[in-house]
DSSP file (Angstrom, degrees, kcal/mol; ACC not computed):
  #  RESIDUE AA STRUCTURE BP1 BP2  ACC     N-H-->O    O-->H-N    N-H-->O    O-->H-N    TCO  KAPPA ALPHA  PHI   PSI    X-CA   Y-CA   Z-CA
    1    1 A M    >         0   0    0      0, 0.0     3,-1.0     0, 0.0     0, 0.0   0.000 360.0 360.0 360.0 -31.6  -23.7   -8.5  -11.2
    2    2 A E  T 3   +     0   0    0      1,-0.2     0, 0.0     3,-0.0     0, 0.0   0.719 360.0  66.4 -70.8 -21.5  -22.6   -4.9  -10.4
    3    3 A N  T 3   +     0   0    0      2,-0.1    -1,-0.2     3,-0.0     2,-0.2   0.263  68.6 131.9 -87.6  12.7  -25.3   -4.5   -7.7
    4    4 A I    <   -     0   0    0     -3,-1.0     2,-0.7     1,-0.1     0, 0.0  -0.461  61.3-124.6 -67.8 132.7  -23.8   -7.0   -5.3
    5    5 A N        +     0   0    0     -2,-0.2     3,-0.2     1,-0.1    -1,-0.1  -0.707  36.2 169.6 -81.1 113.4  -23.5   -5.7   -1.8
    6    6 A K    >   +     0   0    0     -2,-0.7     3,-2.4     1,-0.1     4,-0.3  -0.086  28.5 131.1-114.0  32.2  -19.9   -6.1   -0.8
    7    7 A S  G >   +     0   0    0      1,-0.3     3,-1.4     2,-0.2    -1,-0.1   0.703  61.1  74.5 -61.8 -17.9  -20.0   -4.1    2.4
    8    8 A F  G 3  S+     0   0    0      1,-0.3    -1,-0.3    -3,-0.2     3,-0.1   0.637  82.1  70.6 -69.5 -12.4  -18.2   -6.9    4.2
    9    9 A L  G <  S-     0   0    0     -3,-2.4    -1,-0.3     1,-0.2    -2,-0.2   0.666 111.8-103.2 -78.5 -16.1  -15.0   -5.8    2.4
   10   10 A G    <   -     0   0    0     -3,-1.4    21,-1.9    -4,-0.3     2,-0.3  -0.351  24.0-128.2 119.0 163.6  -14.9   -2.7    4.6
   11   11 A R  E     +A   30   0A   0     19,-0.2     2,-0.3    -2,-0.1    19,-0.2  -0.974  33.0 153.8-150.6 134.0  -15.5    1.0    4.7
   12   12 A G  E     -A   29   0A   0     17,-2.5    17,-3.6    -2,-0.3     3,-0.1  -0.968  45.0 -72.8-156.1 170.3  -13.2    3.7    5.9
   13   13 A W  E     -A   28   0A   0     -2,-0.3    15,-0.2    15,-0.2     2,-0.1  -0.318  51.8-109.9 -63.8 147.4  -12.2    7.3    5.6
   14   14 A S        -     0   0    0     13,-2.1     4,-0.1     4,-0.2    -1,-0.1  -0.449  44.6 -98.9 -70.7 155.6  -10.5    8.5    2.4
   15   15 A F  S    S+     0   0    0      2,-0.1    26,-0.0     1,-0.1     3,-0.0  -0.985 113.1  30.7-128.3 124.7   -6.8    9.3    2.9
   16   16 A P  S    S-     0   0    0      0, 0.0    -1,-0.1     0, 0.0    -2,-0.1   0.572 115.6-106.9 -68.8 155.6   -6.0   12.1    3.2
   17   17 A P        -     0   0    0      0, 0.0     2,-0.3     0, 0.0    -2,-0.1  -0.238  39.6-167.3 -57.4 136.1   -9.4   12.9    4.8
   18   18 A E        -     0   0    0      9,-0.3     9,-2.9    -4,-0.1     2,-0.3  -0.942   2.9-157.8-125.0 148.6  -11.8   14.8    2.7
   19   19 A F  B     -B   26   0B   0     -2,-0.3     7,-0.2     7,-0.3     5,-0.0  -0.882  22.0-107.9-124.3 155.7  -15.0   16.6    3.7
   20   20 A D    >   -     0   0    0      5,-2.2     3,-1.3    -2,-0.3    -1,-0.1  -0.152  49.0 -87.9 -71.4 176.7  -18.1   17.7    1.8
   21   21 A N  T 3  S+     0   0    0      1,-0.3    -1,-0.1     2,-0.1    -2,-0.0   0.816 129.6  47.7 -59.7 -33.7  -18.8   21.3    1.2
   22   22 A E  T 3  S-     0   0    0      3,-0.0    -1,-0.3     1,-0.0    -2,-0.0   0.616 105.9-128.1 -83.1 -12.2  -20.6   21.8    4.4
   23   23 A G  S <  S+     0   0    0     -3,-1.3    -2,-0.1     2,-0.2     3,-0.0   0.587  80.2 110.2  78.3   9.9  -17.9   20.1    6.4
   24   24 A A  S    S+     0   0    0      1,-0.1     2,-0.4     2,-0.0    -3,-0.0   0.782  70.6  44.1 -89.6 -28.4  -20.4   17.8    8.0
   25   25 A K  S    S-     0   0    0      3,-0.0    -5,-2.2     0, 0.0     2,-0.3  -0.926  71.0-136.4-123.8 143.8  -19.5   14.5    6.3
   26   26 A T  B     -B   19   0B   0     -2,-0.4     2,-0.3    -7,-0.2    -7,-0.3  -0.703  31.6-107.5 -91.8 147.6  -16.3   12.7    5.6
   27   27 A K        -     0   0    0     -9,-2.9   -13,-2.1    -2,-0.3     2,-0.3  -0.597  40.8-155.3 -72.0 130.7  -15.7   11.1    2.2
   28   28 A M  E     -A   13   0A   0     -2,-0.3     2,-0.4   -15,-0.2   -15,-0.2  -0.835   9.1-147.7-111.9 147.6  -15.7    7.3    2.7
   29   29 A L  E     -A   12   0A   0    -17,-3.6   -17,-2.5    -2,-0.3     2,-0.3  -0.908  20.2-170.8-109.1 141.2  -14.1    4.6    0.7
   30   30 A I  E >>  -A   11   0A   0     -2,-0.4     3,-1.2   -19,-0.2     4,-0.6  -0.901  42.4 -14.1-131.0 160.4  -15.8    1.2    0.4
   31   31 A D  H >> S-     0   0    0    -21,-1.9     4,-1.4    -2,-0.3     3,-0.6  -0.196 125.8  -0.9  56.0-131.3  -15.0   -2.3   -1.0
   32   32 A E  H 3> S+     0   0    0      1,-0.3     4,-2.4     2,-0.2    -1,-0.2   0.817 131.4  58.3 -64.4 -32.7  -12.0   -2.6   -3.2
   33   33 A K  H <> S+     0   0    0     -3,-1.2     4,-2.2     1,-0.2    -1,-0.3   0.865 104.5  52.2 -65.2 -34.5  -11.2    1.1   -3.1
   34   34 A D  H <X S+     0   0    0     -4,-0.6     4,-2.2    -3,-0.6    -1,-0.2   0.889 109.2  49.7 -66.8 -38.6  -10.9    0.8    0.7
   35   35 A I  H  X S+     0   0    0     -4,-1.4     4,-2.2     2,-0.2    -2,-0.2   0.924 110.6  49.3 -65.3 -44.8   -8.4   -2.1    0.3
   36   36 A Q  H  X S+     0   0    0     -4,-2.4     4,-2.1     1,-0.2    -2,-0.2   0.919 112.7  47.7 -60.8 -43.9   -6.3   -0.2   -2.2
   37   37 A S  H  X S+     0   0    0     -4,-2.2     4,-2.4     1,-0.2    -1,-0.2   0.895 109.7  53.5 -63.5 -40.0   -6.2    2.8    0.1
   38   38 A S  H  X S+     0   0    0     -4,-2.2     4,-2.6     1,-0.2    -1,-0.2   0.887 108.1  50.2 -62.3 -40.1   -5.3    0.6    3.0
   39   39 A L  H  X S+     0   0    0     -4,-2.2     4,-2.5     2,-0.2    -1,-0.2   0.911 110.2  49.8 -65.2 -42.5   -2.4   -0.9    1.0
   40   40 A E  H  X S+     0   0    0     -4,-2.1     4,-1.3     1,-0.2    -2,-0.2   0.916 113.1  46.4 -63.0 -42.2   -1.1    2.6    0.2
   41   41 A I  H  X S+     0   0    0     -4,-2.4     4,-0.5     2,-0.2    -2,-0.2   0.922 112.4  50.8 -65.4 -44.1   -1.3    3.7    3.8
   42   42 A L  H >< S+     0   0    0     -4,-2.6     3,-0.9     1,-0.2    16,-0.4   0.925 112.0  45.9 -59.5 -46.8    0.4    0.4    5.0
   43   43 A L  H 3< S+     0   0    0     -4,-2.5    17,-0.4     1,-0.2    -1,-0.2   0.733 115.3  46.5 -73.0 -21.5    3.3    0.7    2.6
   44   44 A S  H 3< S+     0   0    0     -4,-1.3     2,-0.4    -5,-0.2    -1,-0.2   0.371  94.3  93.8-101.6   6.0    3.9    4.4    3.3
   45   45 A T    <<  -     0   0    0     -3,-0.9    13,-2.5    -4,-0.5    14,-1.2  -0.832  67.4-137.6-102.7 135.0    3.7    4.2    7.2
   46   46 A K    >   -     0   0    0     -2,-0.4     3,-1.8    11,-0.2     4,-0.4  -0.625  34.2 -99.4 -82.3 145.8    6.8    3.7    9.4
   47   47 A R  T 3  S+     0   0    0     -2,-0.3     8,-0.2     1,-0.3    10,-0.2  -0.440 111.8  24.8 -62.3 138.4    6.5    1.3   12.2
   48   48 A G  T 3  S+     0   0    0      6,-0.7    -1,-0.3     8,-0.5     6,-0.1   0.298  94.6 102.3  89.1  -9.2    5.8    3.1   15.5
   49   49 A E    <   +     0   0    0     -3,-1.8     2,-0.5     7,-0.4    -2,-0.1   0.786  64.5  76.4 -77.3 -28.1    4.3    6.1   13.6
   50   50 A R  S >  S-     0   0    0      3,-0.4     3,-1.4    -4,-0.4     6,-0.2  -0.732  86.6-120.6 -91.9 128.6    0.7    5.1   14.4
   51   51 A V  T 3  S+     0   0    0     -2,-0.5    -2,-0.1     1,-0.3    -1,-0.0  -0.430  95.4   5.1 -66.2 135.7   -0.6    5.7   17.9
   52   52 A M  T 3  S+     0   0    0     -2,-0.1    -1,-0.3    -4,-0.1     3,-0.1   0.398 123.6  71.9  70.5  -1.2   -1.8    2.6   19.7
   53   53 A R    X   +     0   0    0     -3,-1.4     3,-1.9     1,-0.1    -3,-0.4  -0.483  51.8 160.3-137.3  64.5   -0.5    0.4   16.8
   54   54 A S  T 3  S+     0   0    0      1,-0.3    -6,-0.7    -6,-0.1    -5,-0.2   0.694  74.5  56.2 -65.2 -18.5    3.3    0.6   17.1
   55   55 A D  T 3  S+     0   0    0     -8,-0.2    -1,-0.3    -7,-0.1     2,-0.2   0.546  84.3 106.3 -88.3  -7.1    3.7   -2.6   15.0
   56   56 A Y    <   +     0   0    0     -3,-1.9    -8,-0.5    -6,-0.2    -7,-0.4  -0.531  57.3  53.1 -77.6 135.7    1.7   -1.2   12.0
   57   57 A G  S    S-     0   0    0     -2,-0.2   -11,-0.2   -10,-0.2   -14,-0.1  -0.713  71.2-111.4 132.7-179.6    3.7   -0.2    9.0
   58   58 A C        -     0   0    0    -13,-2.5   -12,-0.2   -16,-0.4   -15,-0.1   0.565  30.9-139.0-126.2 -17.2    6.2   -1.4    6.5
   59   59 A D    >   +     0   0    0    -14,-1.2     3,-1.1     1,-0.1     4,-0.2   0.792  48.8 146.5  59.9  32.1    9.4    0.5    7.1
   60   60 A L  G >   +     0   0    0    -17,-0.4     3,-2.1   -15,-0.3     4,-0.1   0.807  61.5  72.5 -64.9 -27.6   10.3    1.0    3.4
   61   61 A H  G >  S+     0   0    0      1,-0.3     3,-1.1     2,-0.2    -1,-0.2   0.769  86.3  64.1 -59.3 -25.8   11.8    4.4    4.3
   62   62 A E  G <  S+     0   0    0     -3,-1.1     3,-0.3     1,-0.2    -1,-0.3   0.636  96.7  58.5 -72.2 -12.5   14.7    2.6    6.0
   63   63 A L  G X  S+     0   0    0     -3,-2.1     3,-1.4    -4,-0.2    -1,-0.2   0.318  70.5 107.8-100.0   7.4   15.7    1.1    2.6
   64   64 A V  T <  S+     0   0    0     -3,-1.1    -1,-0.2     1,-0.3    -2,-0.1   0.851  84.9  37.8 -56.5 -40.3   16.2    4.4    0.7
   65   65 A F  T 3  S+     0   0    0     -3,-0.3    -1,-0.3     2,-0.1    -2,-0.1   0.297  89.0 116.7 -99.3  10.4   20.0    4.3    0.6
   66   66 A E  S <  S-     0   0    0     -3,-1.4     2,-0.1     1,-0.1    -3,-0.0  -0.537  70.9-111.4 -77.9 142.3   20.4    0.6   -0.1
   67   67 A P        -     0   0    0      0, 0.0     2,-1.8     0, 0.0     5,-0.2  -0.460  32.5-110.1 -70.4 147.5   21.9   -0.6   -3.3
   68   68 A L        +     0   0    0     -2,-0.1     2,-0.2     4,-0.1    35,-0.0  -0.572  63.1 146.3 -84.0  82.9   19.5   -2.3   -5.7
   69   69 A T     >  -     0   0    0     -2,-1.8     4,-2.4     1,-0.1     5,-0.2  -0.567  65.9-100.4-108.7 174.1   20.8   -5.9   -5.5
   70   70 A T  H  > S+     0   0    0      1,-0.2     4,-2.4     2,-0.2     5,-0.2   0.884 125.0  53.4 -61.9 -38.6   19.1   -9.2   -5.7
   71   71 A T  H  > S+     0   0    0      2,-0.2     4,-2.5     1,-0.2    -1,-0.2   0.914 108.7  49.1 -62.3 -43.4   19.3   -9.4   -1.9
   72   72 A F  H  > S+     0   0    0      2,-0.2     4,-2.8     1,-0.2     5,-0.2   0.924 110.7  49.9 -61.9 -45.5   17.6   -6.0   -1.6
   73   73 A K  H  X S+     0   0    0     -4,-2.4     4,-2.0     1,-0.2    -2,-0.2   0.906 112.6  47.2 -61.3 -42.5   14.8   -7.0   -4.0
   74   74 A T  H  X S+     0   0    0     -4,-2.4     4,-2.3     2,-0.2    -1,-0.2   0.911 113.0  49.3 -65.0 -42.4   14.2  -10.2   -2.0
   75   75 A Y  H  X S+     0   0    0     -4,-2.5     4,-2.6     2,-0.2    -2,-0.2   0.925 111.3  47.8 -63.9 -46.0   14.2   -8.4    1.3
   76   76 A I  H  X S+     0   0    0     -4,-2.8     4,-2.1     2,-0.2    -1,-0.2   0.884 111.8  50.9 -65.7 -37.6   11.8   -5.7    0.1
   77   77 A T  H  X S+     0   0    0     -4,-2.0     4,-2.5    -5,-0.2    -1,-0.2   0.927 112.9  45.6 -63.3 -45.2    9.4   -8.3   -1.3
   78   78 A D  H  X S+     0   0    0     -4,-2.3     4,-2.5     2,-0.2     5,-0.2   0.885 110.5  53.8 -65.9 -39.1    9.5  -10.3    2.0
   79   79 A L  H  X S+     0   0    0     -4,-2.6     4,-2.1     2,-0.2    -1,-0.2   0.910 111.6  45.0 -61.1 -43.6    9.0   -7.1    4.0
   80   80 A I  H  X S+     0   0    0     -4,-2.1     4,-2.5     2,-0.2     5,-0.2   0.929 112.8  50.4 -67.6 -46.2    5.9   -6.2    2.0
   81   81 A K  H  X S+     0   0    0     -4,-2.5     4,-2.5     1,-0.2    -2,-0.2   0.915 112.3  47.6 -58.4 -43.8    4.4   -9.7    2.1
   82   82 A T  H  X S+     0   0    0     -4,-2.5     4,-2.1     2,-0.2    -1,-0.2   0.911 111.1  50.3 -65.6 -43.1    4.9   -9.9    5.9
   83   83 A S  H  X S+     0   0    0     -4,-2.1     4,-2.0    -5,-0.2     5,-0.2   0.917 113.3  45.6 -61.6 -43.3    3.3   -6.5    6.4
   84   84 A I  H  X S+     0   0    0     -4,-2.5     4,-2.3     1,-0.2    -2,-0.2   0.902 109.3  56.1 -67.3 -40.3    0.3   -7.4    4.3
   85   85 A L  H  < S+     0   0    0     -4,-2.5    -1,-0.2    -5,-0.2    -2,-0.2   0.908 116.7  35.1 -56.8 -43.8    0.0  -10.7    6.0
   86   86 A Y  H  < S+     0   0    0     -4,-2.1    -1,-0.2    -5,-0.1    -2,-0.2   0.768 130.0  29.1 -83.7 -26.4   -0.2   -9.1    9.5
   87   87 A H  H  < S+     0   0    0     -4,-2.0    -3,-0.2    -5,-0.2    -2,-0.2   0.506 115.8  48.4-120.6  -4.4   -2.2   -6.0    8.7
   88   88 A E    ><  +     0   0    0     -4,-2.3     3,-1.3    -5,-0.2    -1,-0.2  -0.615  53.8 165.5-135.8  77.8   -4.4   -6.6    5.7
   89   89 A P  T 3   +     0   0    0      0, 0.0    -1,-0.1     0, 0.0    28,-0.1   0.577  65.1  76.4 -71.6  -8.8   -6.3   -9.8    6.3
   90   90 A R  T 3  S+     0   0    0    -81,-0.1    27,-2.3    27,-0.1    28,-0.4   0.660  96.2  49.8 -76.3 -14.2   -8.9   -9.1    3.5
   91   91 A I  E <   -C  116   0C   0     -3,-1.3     2,-0.5    25,-0.2    25,-0.2  -0.838  64.5-146.1-127.0 162.2   -6.4  -10.1    0.8
   92   92 A E  E     -C  115   0C   0     23,-2.5    23,-2.3    -2,-0.3     2,-0.3  -0.988  26.8-129.5-124.8 119.4   -4.0  -12.8   -0.2
   93   93 A V  E     +C  114   0C   0     -2,-0.5    21,-0.3    21,-0.2     3,-0.1  -0.507  27.5 175.3 -71.3 129.0   -0.8  -11.7   -2.0
   94   94 A E  E     -     0   0C   0     19,-3.0     2,-0.3     1,-0.4    20,-0.2   0.752  65.0  -7.3-100.5 -34.1   -0.2  -13.7   -5.2
   95   95 A R  E     -C  113   0C   0     18,-1.9    18,-3.2     2,-0.0     2,-0.4  -0.974  49.3-156.3-163.5 145.3    2.9  -12.0   -6.5
   96   96 A I  E     -C  112   0C   0     -2,-0.3     2,-0.4    16,-0.2    16,-0.2  -0.992  17.0-172.3-127.3 123.6    5.1   -8.9   -5.9
   97   97 A D  E     -C  111   0C   0     14,-2.7    14,-2.9    -2,-0.4     2,-0.6  -0.928  12.1-151.9-116.4 140.0    7.1   -7.5   -8.8
   98   98 A L  E     -C  110   0C   0     -2,-0.4     2,-0.8    12,-0.2    12,-0.2  -0.954   5.4-160.5-110.8 119.3    9.7   -4.8   -8.6
   99   99 A N  E     +C  109   0C   0     10,-3.0    10,-2.3    -2,-0.6     3,-0.4  -0.875  13.7 174.8 -99.8 108.6   10.2   -2.7  -11.7
  100  100 A D    >   +     0   0    0     -2,-0.8     3,-1.8     8,-0.2     4,-0.2   0.111  43.5 112.8-103.0  21.5   13.6   -1.0  -11.4
  101  101 A T  T 3  S+     0   0    0      1,-0.3     3,-0.3     2,-0.1    -1,-0.2   0.753  80.8  51.6 -65.2 -21.9   13.7    0.6  -14.9
  102  102 A G  T > >S+     0   0    0      5,-0.4     5,-2.3    -3,-0.4     3,-1.0   0.116  74.6 117.6 -97.2  21.4   13.5    4.0  -13.1
  103  103 A E  G X 5S+     0   0    0     -3,-1.8     3,-1.5     1,-0.3    -1,-0.2   0.864  70.1  56.2 -58.0 -39.8   16.4    3.2  -10.8
  104  104 A L  G 3 5S+     0   0    0     -3,-0.3    -1,-0.3     1,-0.3    -2,-0.1   0.784 108.3  48.5 -66.6 -25.2   18.6    6.0  -12.1
  105  105 A E  G < 5S-     0   0    0     -3,-1.0    -1,-0.3     2,-0.2    -2,-0.2   0.448 123.1-108.8 -88.7  -1.9   15.9    8.5  -11.3
  106  106 A G  T < 5S+     0   0    0     -3,-1.5    25,-4.3    -4,-0.4    26,-0.7   0.757  78.2 124.6  83.1  26.0   15.6    6.9   -7.8
  107  107 A R  E   < - D   0 130C   0     -5,-2.3     2,-0.4    23,-0.3    -5,-0.4  -0.966  35.7-177.2-126.4 134.9   12.2    5.2   -8.4
  108  108 A I  E     - D   0 129C   0     21,-2.8    21,-3.3    -2,-0.4     2,-0.6  -0.999  19.3-143.9-124.7 129.0   11.1    1.6   -8.1
  109  109 A L  E     -CD  99 128C   0    -10,-2.3   -10,-3.0    -2,-0.4     2,-0.6  -0.841  12.3-158.2 -94.4 122.3    7.6    0.6   -9.0
  110  110 A I  E     -CD  98 127C   0     17,-2.7    17,-3.0    -2,-0.6     2,-0.6  -0.889   5.8-165.6-102.3 116.7    6.2   -2.1   -6.7
  111  111 A T  E     -CD  97 126C   0    -14,-2.9   -14,-2.7    -2,-0.6     2,-0.6  -0.912   0.7-166.3-106.8 121.5    3.3   -4.1   -8.2
  112  112 A I  E     -CD  96 125C   0     13,-3.2    13,-2.0    -2,-0.6     2,-0.5  -0.930   2.6-163.1-109.4 117.1    1.3   -6.2   -5.9
  113  113 A S  E     +CD  95 124C   0    -18,-3.2   -19,-3.0    -2,-0.6   -18,-1.9  -0.885  25.7 164.6 -97.6 126.3   -1.0   -8.8   -7.4
  114  114 A Y  E     -CD  93 123C   0      9,-2.7     9,-2.7    -2,-0.5     2,-0.4  -0.919  34.2-134.0-142.9 164.5   -3.5  -10.0   -4.9
  115  115 A K  E     -CD  92 122C   0    -23,-2.3   -23,-2.5    -2,-0.3     2,-0.5  -0.976  24.7-125.8-121.2 132.1   -6.8  -11.8   -4.5
  116  116 A V  E  >  -C   91   0C   0      5,-3.0     4,-2.2    -2,-0.4     3,-0.4  -0.683  23.6-143.0 -75.1 122.3   -9.6  -10.6   -2.2
  117  117 A R  T  4 S+     0   0    0    -27,-2.3    -1,-0.2    -2,-0.5   -26,-0.1   0.867  91.6  44.7 -58.6 -43.4  -10.3  -13.6    0.0
  118  118 A T  T  4 S+     0   0    0    -28,-0.4    -1,-0.2     1,-0.2   -27,-0.1   0.743 126.3  27.7 -80.0 -22.0  -14.1  -13.3    0.3
  119  119 A T  T  4 S-     0   0    0     -3,-0.4    -2,-0.2     2,-0.1    -1,-0.2   0.540  91.5-132.2-113.9  -9.6  -14.8  -12.6   -3.4
  120  120 A N     <  +     0   0    0     -4,-2.2     2,-0.3     1,-0.2    -3,-0.1   0.678  55.0 150.5  61.6  19.1  -11.9  -14.4   -5.1
  121  121 A S        -     0   0    0     -5,-0.4    -5,-3.0     1,-0.0     2,-0.4  -0.611  38.7-139.2 -81.3 141.6  -11.5  -11.2   -7.2
  122  122 A R  E     +D  115   0C   0     -2,-0.3     2,-0.3    -7,-0.2    -7,-0.2  -0.844  26.8 168.0-107.4 140.7   -8.0  -10.5   -8.4
  123  123 A Y  E     -D  114   0C   0     -9,-2.7    -9,-2.7    -2,-0.4     2,-0.4  -0.920  25.0-136.3-142.3 164.4   -6.5   -7.0   -8.5
  124  124 A N  E     -D  113   0C   0     -2,-0.3     2,-0.4   -11,-0.2   -11,-0.2  -0.960  12.3-166.4-122.9 145.2   -3.1   -5.2   -8.9
  125  125 A F  E     -D  112   0C   0    -13,-2.0   -13,-3.2    -2,-0.4     2,-0.5  -0.997   5.9-157.7-131.4 127.3   -1.8   -2.3   -6.9
  126  126 A V  E     -D  111   0C   0     -2,-0.4   -15,-0.2   -15,-0.2   -17,-0.0  -0.925   9.0-173.9-109.9 124.9    1.2   -0.3   -8.0
  127  127 A F  E     -D  110   0C   0    -17,-3.0   -17,-2.7    -2,-0.5     2,-0.6  -0.969  17.9-141.0-118.8 118.5    3.1    1.6   -5.3
  128  128 A P  E     -D  109   0C   0      0, 0.0     2,-0.6     0, 0.0   -19,-0.2  -0.698  15.6-163.8 -81.4 121.1    5.9    4.0   -6.4
  129  129 A F  E     -D  108   0C   0    -21,-3.3   -21,-2.8    -2,-0.6     2,-0.5  -0.922   6.1-153.8-105.7 119.6    8.9    3.8   -4.0
  130  130 A Y  E     -D  107   0C   0     -2,-0.6   -23,-0.3   -23,-0.2   -24,-0.1  -0.831  12.5-168.9 -99.7 124.3   11.3    6.7   -4.3
  131  131 A K  S    S+     0   0    0    -25,-4.3     2,-0.3    -2,-0.5   -24,-0.2   0.482  72.6  56.3 -88.2  -4.0   14.9    6.1   -3.3
  132  132 A T  S    S-     0   0    0    -26,-0.7     2,-0.1   -27,-0.2    -2,-0.0  -0.892  89.1-104.6-125.6 158.2   15.7    9.8   -3.4
  133  133 A E    >   -     0   0    0     -2,-0.3     3,-0.5     1,-0.1    -2,-0.1  -0.415  23.4-126.5 -75.5 155.3   14.3   12.8   -1.6
  134  134 A G  T 3  S+     0   0    0      1,-0.2     3,-0.4    -2,-0.1    -1,-0.1  -0.099  78.7 110.4 -90.6  35.5   12.1   15.3   -3.5
  135  135 A S  T 3   +     0   0    0      1,-0.2     2,-0.3     2,-0.0    -1,-0.2   0.644  66.6  60.3 -87.2 -15.5   14.3   18.2   -2.5
  136  136 A E  S <  S+     0   0    0     -3,-0.5    -1,-0.2     2,-0.0     2,-0.2  -0.398  72.0 162.0-109.8  55.8   15.8   18.9   -6.0
  137  137 A L              0   0    0     -3,-0.4    -3,-0.0    -2,-0.3    -2,-0.0  -0.478 360.0 360.0 -75.8 144.2   12.6   19.7   -7.9
  138  138 A K              0   0    0     -2,-0.2    -1,-0.1     0, 0.0    -2,-0.0   0.385 360.0 360.0-110.1 360.0   12.8   21.5  -11.2
């Protein structure tokens, strides 16, 4: 079962880009790892930041100073679902949970439960969203 060729799920550069010791080849991600990397890039990209794809991104950075209310949680969930719908066609979002137990530290953990459309495999992706800057490191 492990030897199934799933190349139809995609292949892309690792992010940040990595090269082998000789510098001739880039490290590539394939299958589910490529999807996870794609989700991380999508959620951490501002709209307009990508050349030739001004609509790509999620704009989570604009929500840094918003109070953590029910309206905010609903808005952020909808923003993520919409971004994935338009920019990651390989998956279908089943559920998005926001864990706000780290709110006082300025951190929200976003858990995305999704299904890969072509294989019906289910996965979870956790994205840490920081509501504060990392300028006061100890």
